N, C-alpha and C positions, 0 to 999 in steps of 0.2 A: 684213115690216118692211124699210124702206130704211136702208142703213148710213150714207149721206151725204145726208141729207135735212134741209132747213131750212124751217120753217113761216113763215106770214105774219108773226107777231109778231117773229121773228128777222130777217126780211128788211127790214121797214120800220124797224127799229131800226138806224140808221146807225152808232151806237157799236159795234154787234155786226157788222153785215154788211160794213162797210168794212175790217175787220181780218181778213177771211177771203177768200182768193182761190183761184182755180182755174187750173191749168196744163195745157196740152196741147202736145205736141211732135210732130215728124215724122222724127226720126233724121237730119236733115240740118242741124241747128243752129237751125232755125226754131221758133218757138213762138207760142202764143196764151195770154195771161195777163191777167186782170182780177179785180177783186173780185167776189164772188158777187152783189152788187147791180148790177153792170155799170159802176160808176164806177171809173175808173183812179185809183189812189192813189200811184203812183210813176211816174217818167219811163220806167222799164223796161217798163211794162205796155203792152199793145196787143192788138188782134185779129190782126194779122199783123206779127210781128217776125222778121226773117230776116237771115242773112248776105248781104252783097253782096261776094263775093270780089275782084272786080276794082276795088273801091274801097279796102277795107282788111280787117282781120281782125275787125272789130267786128260786132255785131248792129245792125240798123237798124229803127226803128219806121216801118212803111209806112202801114198802116191803124190809126189809134189807136182809133177807136170807130165804131159804126154805130147811129145813133138810129132807132127806129121810132115812127111816129105813126099811131094808129088814128083814122079819120075816119068818123063816122056822123051823118047828118042835119045836116051842116055843122059839127058840133062836133068839135074836135081834142083828142086825148088823147095826149100825148107820153110814151113809155115810157122815154126815155133819162134819164141823170143825169150831171151834171158839177158839179164844185165850181169856183166862180169867186172872184175876189178878195174878201177880207173874209169868207170862209167861207160864201158864199151858194151854195145848191144850186139849179140850174135846168137843165132841168126836173126835176121830182121824180117820175120814173117809178117809183121803188122803191115808192111807196105803192100801186101797182096790182098788185104781186107777191103772189101767193097761195101759191106754193110754189117751192122750188128743190131740184132733185134731181141728184146727180152720181154715182149708182151705175154708170151706163153712160157716157153723155155728158152734159155740162152741159145741164140742161133747166130752163127757167123757165116757170112758168104765170102769165099776167097775166089779171086780170079788170077790165074797164071797163064798168060797167053790165051790159048783157046780153051783152057780148062776152067770150068766153074764148079766149085766144090762147096757144098753146104755142110755145116757141122752143128749139131744140136746136142746139148748136154742135159742129161736128166739125172737127178738124184733119186734113188729108190725111196719110196715112202715107207717101206717095210723093213729094209735091211741096210746094213752098212755097205752100200754098193753104188758105184757110179756107172752110168751108161752113156755112151756117146754114139750118135747115129750120123754116119757120113753118107751123103748122096752125091754121086757124080752127075751134076745137072747138065754138063756139056763137055765134050772132048772131041777133038778131030783126029786123034791117033791113039794107038794103044797106050794105056796108062797103068802105071804101077804106083801103089801107095805104101810108104814105109812108116812104121810107128816106133817111137823110141821112148820107153818109160824112164822117168827120173824118180828114183826112190830115196826116201829119207829115213823112215822108221825111227822117229824120235818124238819127244815131247814137243808140243807146238810152241812152247816158250823157250826152247833150247835150240842150239844149232849143232850140226854134225860136221865132222872133219874126216878126211880120208884116214882109214885105219885098217888094221889087219884082223880085226875081230869079225868082219863081215862073213857070213855064210854065203858063198858064191854059188852054191848048188841050186838046181831047180829040178822040177819034174814036169813031164808032159801031162797035160790033162786034156779033156775034150776041147779041141779048137783053141789051144793056148797052153799056158804054163802056170805053175804056182811057184812062189819063192818066198823066203823069209830071211831078212837080213840078220836078225839077232834072235837068240834063244829067248823065249818068253813071249814073243809077239805072235799074233795069229799069222797064218799063211795069207799071202796076197794072191788071189786067183785072177789072172788076166786072160780073158777068153773073147772069142769073136763068134759071129754067127756062121762063119765058114772057116775052113782050115787055113791058117797062115803058115808061112815058112818062118821059123824062129832061128835067127842067127845068134849064137852065143858069142858075145864079144864084151866081156865085163870090163868096165873102166869107170874111173871117177872123173866127173866134170868139176873142176876146181875153181874156187874163188867166185862163186855166184853171189851177187850182192842183192840186198833188199833195200830199195831206194827209200821207202818211207821209214824203215827202221833206222837207216843212216841219218835221215833228216831229224828224227826224234832223239838222236843221241844214244840209241840202243845198239846192241850187238847186231851185226848185219851181214856177215860173210860166212858162207858155208860151202862144203863140197857135197855133191849129190852123186849117188851111185847109179849107173846104168848097166843092167845085166846083159844087154844085147838089144836086138831090134826084131820086129815082126815085119813081114813083107808079103804082099799079095797083089794080084791084078785086080782092077776094078773097071767095069764097063759103064758106058753111058746109061744113066737111069738106074744103076744098081745102088742098093743100100748095103752098107757094111755097118754092123753094130758091134760095139766093144763094151765089155763088162769088166769092171775091176771091183773086187770086194773080198770079204773074208769068208765067203762060202762058194762052193762049186755049184754052178748053175747048169741047167739044161739049155744049151745054146739054141736049140730049135724054137724056143719060146721067146727069145729076146725081142723079136720084132713085134709080136703081139703084146708083150709086156710094155714095151716103149709106148705103143699107141694107147694102151689102157691107161698108163700113167698120165699121158698128155690130156686125155679126156677128163681126168679128175681135177686138173688145174683150173683155178679161177684166172681168167685173162687179166693181166695188169693193164686194163684199158682206161683207168681213171684213178684219181687220187685215193678215193675210198677203196677201190679194189686193190691198189698197191698196199695200203695199210692193212686191209683185211688179210691179204696173202702173207704179209709180214707177221701179223699176229699169230698165224698158224705155225710159223717157223719157230716160235718160242716154246711150243708144246714139247714136253719131255715125258715119254711114256716108257719108263724103265722096265715095268712089268705089266702084265695084263690087267692088274687091279689098281694100278696107280697112275696118276697123271699130275704133272707139275708144269710150271712155266720157268724156263731159263731166263736169267736176268738180261742176257744179251750175248752177242757174238763179237769177237771170236773167243773171249776168255772167261766169261762169267758162267757160273753154275746156278743152281737153284738157291736164291737168297730170299728169305721169308718176307722181309719188308717189300722188296721189289715185286715179288709175286702178288702180294695182296693189293698193292697200288695198281699194278698193271691188269689184274684179274678182271674187273668189270669191263674195261675197254676191250680187252682181248677176247671176251666171251659174250657178255650181254649186248654190247654195242654192235656186234656182228651177228646178232640173232642166234647165238649158241648158248642159251641159258643152261642146257644140260651139261655142257662142258664146264660151266661155272660150278655146278654141283659136283662134278667128277673131280675137279681140282680141289675144291674146298673139302670134299669128303676124304681126299687123300691126305690133306694137311691136318685135319682135326685130330687124328690119332697122335701125331707128333706134338701138337699143341697140348693135348691131354697129358702126354708123357712129361712135357716141360712143366705144366702146372702141378703135376704130381711129384715133381723133383726126381724124375727118373732119368737115367743117362741118355744123352742125345744119341740118336741112331737114325739112319735112313738118309734120304736125299735132301730133305728140307734143312737148310743151314741157317744159322744166326737167328734162331727162334728166340733166343734169350734177349735180343735187343729190346729195350724197354718200351718202344713205341709199336712193336709188332702187333700186340693184341689190340691196340687202338685202331690200327689199319685193318685188322681182321673184322672188327665191328663195322667199320666204314664200308668195307667190301660187302658184308652181309646186308647192310642198309641199301646198297645199290640194287642188290638182288630182290630185296623186299619190295622196292618200288615197282619192279617189273612182274614179279610172280609171288604175290602175297600169300596165296593159298598154299603153294608148294613150300614157301618159307615156314609157314605156320606148322606144317607137318613135320619139319625136320630140325629147325634151328633155334627156336626160342629157348629151350633148355640150355643149349650150349652158350647162347648169348648171355643168359643170366649167370651161368657158371663163370664166364670170363669176368664179368663185372664184380661178382662176389670175390673172385680171386684177387682182383686189384684192390677192392675196398677192404678186404681182409688183411692187407699188408703182407701177402705171401710172395709177391714178386721180389726178386733179389735186388732190383734197382729201379723200383717204381713205387713210391709211397704216397698215400693220401694224407695231406696235411689236415689234422683233425680240427684246426682252427678255421681254415678257410675253404676246405674241400678240394683245393687244387692239388695237382700231381707234382711231386718232387722227384728228381732223378739226380744221380751223381755223375757228372761228366768231366771233371777236371783231369782225371787220369785215364779215362776210357772214352772212346767215341760212342755216343749214345743215340745220335739221330742220323738222318740220311746224309748229313754233312760229316762224313766219317773218315776224312783223310787223316792219316797219322804219320808222324816222323819219329823214329825210334820208339814206336809203340805208344806215343803220346799224341792226343788229338791236336791237329793244327788249329782248329776252332773249338776250344774247350767250353762248350755250352753246358751249363750246369744249373741246378736249382729248378726254378719254374721255367719251362720252355713253352713258348707261345703256341706252337702247333700241337704239342702234346695236350695242352689244356683246352684248346679249341676242339680237338678231337674228343676229349673227355666229356666236355659239356654236350657235344653232339651225341656221343654214345649214350649218356644218361637220358637225354630227351628221346632218343630213338627207342631205348628200352622201355621208357614210360609209355610211348605210343603202342609198342607191341603188347605190353601188359594190359593197357587200357582196352584195346580191341579184343583181347582174350578174356576180358572180364575179371582180371586179377587186380582188383582195386587196391588192396593193401600194398602190393608190390609196386603198382604204378605210383601210389602216393610216396613210397620210399624213394623211388627214382626221381620224382618231381622235387622232393625236398632237397635231395643232394644237388640236383641240377640248379635249383634256385640259388643255393649257397655258392656253387661254382660260378654261376653267371655274374653274381654281384662281385665276387672276389676277382674274377677275371678282369673286369673293367678297372677295378681299384688298383690291381697290381700292374697290368700291362699298358693301359691307356695313358699316354703322356700329353702334355699341354700342346705339343705341336700337332697332335691329331693322329699320329700313327701309333703302332704298338711296339713296345720293347721286344727284342728278340728273345731274351731270357733275363730273368731276375734272380740274382743269387745274394741273399741277405740284403744288404744295403746297396749292392751294385746293380745297376740297371743298364743293360747293354744298349747304347744309343744308336748303334749302326742300323740303318734302314736295310732290312733283309726281307726276303720273300716269304718267310714262314708265316708271317702275319696274314697272308692272303686267305688262309684256311678259315680264319675267323669271319670272313665274308662269303666264302664259297660254300661252306658246309650247309646242309639242309637246316640245321639248327645253329643259330649264332647268339652269343650273349650280347652282341652289339646292337644298338639302335641304327636305323637307316642312315642318319646323318653321320654317325661314326663309321659305318661301313663305307660310305662314300669317301670320307676323309682318308681312310686306310687305302682304299682302291686308288685314289688320286696319287698318293705317295708311290705306290707300286708302279703306276702308269708313268709318272714323270721321271722316276729315278731308276727303275729296274727293268722296265719293258724294253725288249728289242724284237726285231722281226724273226729271230731264231729261238727265242725263249726268254725267260725271266732271269735277270742277273742275280747272282747270289749275294751281292752287296752293292750299295750305291757307289758310283764313281766319286762321290764327295768324301768317301772314307779313305783314310790313309792306308787301309788294308787292301784297297782295290788294285787288281792287276788287270791291265788291258789286254794281255795276251797269255796264252798257255805256252810258255817257252822256257828255255834254260835247262839246267840239269834236273835230275829226278826230284831233288828236294824243292827246287824252285817251282816245279810244276805242282807238287803236292800243296804248296802254299797257295798257288793261284787257283787250284781246283774249285774251292768253295769261297773264294774271295774275288768274285767278279764274273766268273764264267756263266754263260747263259744256258739254262736247261729247258729244253722243249717240254718235258713232262709237266713243268709248272704251268704251262699254258692251259692245261685242262682246268685247273682250279681258277686260273685267271679269267678264262672265258666264262666259266660258271659264275664267278663273282660279278663279272661285268654285266652279265644278263640279269643276275639277281637284282642289281642296283638300277640298271637302265632299261631293263625289259627290251621291247622291240627296237627301241632307238639305239640299243647297243649292237645291233646286228651289223651295221656298216663296218665297225672296227673288227668284230669277230670274223666277218667275211674276209677282210684284208689279211688277217692273221693266217687264215687257211690258204689264201692265194700265195702268200709268202712261203708257207711251209710246203705247198704243192711244188713250188719251184725247186725244192730239194730232191724231188724224185729222180732227177737225172744227174744228181751230184753224189759224190762220196760212194756209199753203198747204194746203188740205184734201187728205187722202189721201197726204200725204208728210211728211217730217221736215226741219226746218230745220238750218242749220249749227251754231248754238250758242245757248245760253240764258243769261240772268242766273243767277248761282249761288245766288241766294236767292229766296224767294217774292216775287212771283207767277211767277217763272221766265219772263220775257218772251223771246220768240224774236228772234234777230238773224241778220245775215249772209244768205247765200244761203237762200232760203226752200224750196228743194228741193236737198238736198246728197247727192251720191253716196255718200260715205263713211258718212254717217249711215244712209242706207237700206240700203246693202250690209252693214254690220256688224250691223244689227238682224236682217236676213234670215239672216246666217251664224249669229248667236246662236240664232235659232229652230231652225236645223238642228242645232246643237250640243245643244240642249236635248232634241230629239226622242228619241234613244235612252235618255236618262235617264228620260224620261216613260214610254216603253214598258216599261222595266225596272221602274219603280215600279208601273205598272198590272199587270204580270204578277205582281209580288210581292204586291200587294193581292188579286188574284184567287186565287192559290194559297194564300193564308193566310186567305181568307174563311171 
């Protein structure tokens, strides 16, 4: 049985297939992404989307799509599909699809009369290059295949229109051509494993529409340039391989390279394998010595907070602790530069956000739990440096209150937490003063540092951390705990934000909590009753007048809704950890149901991965980045947390059978 397989009825139903897309990446920031029908539905999609560093820091759509036409006995059958002005689809190649399978690489089977053609798409793991393998599985008469490239050469967030600035020239290369639409872009090399006939016939295909951009109220119409088409005969059983990238390749090696890349892939044969595969797609390796995690696709870059939250799940939880070290070691120089007040440079962005260092410590703590010996060799000094930096009042927007030991931050005019939506550069949710998750993380950080120092025999240092933690723990309960039994989201002077929000869950989930068990249970009950959904944890209770039940409207209305109701899957990691902390093995029934619900998303939206957030009410429509590192990483970490509880339960059942 195939895990990510779609049949003919699903594929020919555009209401179904247009809203499911597939993503492949190469660890250099480039990706291939389109709907499973082959029709692009957003401006961010394309067969070759890649960074062009010497132009800007954005991704650029180079090759938008690649149409195939099967020709038999003079009859042409176009397998491509585009949406044009007025909602017209032409051609309608989806009607020839008999099956789509994505367990290994995206594979589409077409049937046109007696012709059965398979198409497999592979994105190179080493280069900014797409490969497609076509196999003529059956044919009863001589067959020719034609290929038509649709070029964009634009920023992924922009759209292009017909213009006279296009360089229409091309040059012949081994088994193909190269071309470049605009000065400053790299050449696009389009090559086959055998010599094609290239027919130069430059033209614009006008008024192509992107359905999901239209529905979001975004710009959605563009013109794409086609320089001509390739044509060649294909025999039954023959393989034709196509390569499109920014380098010239030896076409005699394409078949071997394609097979080699397939063997490296982890089959998407289960929920865990899908998440594991997805976690690898966030890797960003810009140089031989550096490695980071992208925050998500299609538009996010390397964001510090996102990276450190996603890091344990995307590495340790999939048995890749060495990758944790590689990514952490790439980040530490940037963190040192920030703490030394040196100018920001490099790939890691938003290091200055006040909670970033707290999440760094949390990520290191996850590594400590798995590989204590390796941690002790590399990271204690850095851990102490970070805490000293915070306690020394050196952070520009994170201050230790000398009276109660809690952390203060200024967030009235700047977004300081992960709830960072802004309108006119002002935060939609101006959280300021004492923030609940900042101080839960701070207490946990001090206790963790105490543990590290104690095991290292550094008694004076351990005593100092313990003293600070004791003060923070007592103050935490006094400041945040209210009579109803939940925690205020933030406290600013005499104002105590009464809205039930998810940030208090970290006071229950973290390894060290200032709360007693009964207090943890009360907090968890509020989160469960008012914020829990099958797709994630709501960002505010529906009882609040700030609550928005849908992510809809104009751009400003969406920004308001973003963190005022929407359900975020990444919070399920902390929720599951908190639930098992409180209920132990008896909590497994709920956590199992959560995983079953999330597994159901593997065939929705961007198949095999998890979106950034969802509407907080049924039908829980997905929004934001359609593959989000924090969502994937925290679900993987949650599965790892659940594992020993499951093993203990299984052992209990066996011994009592």
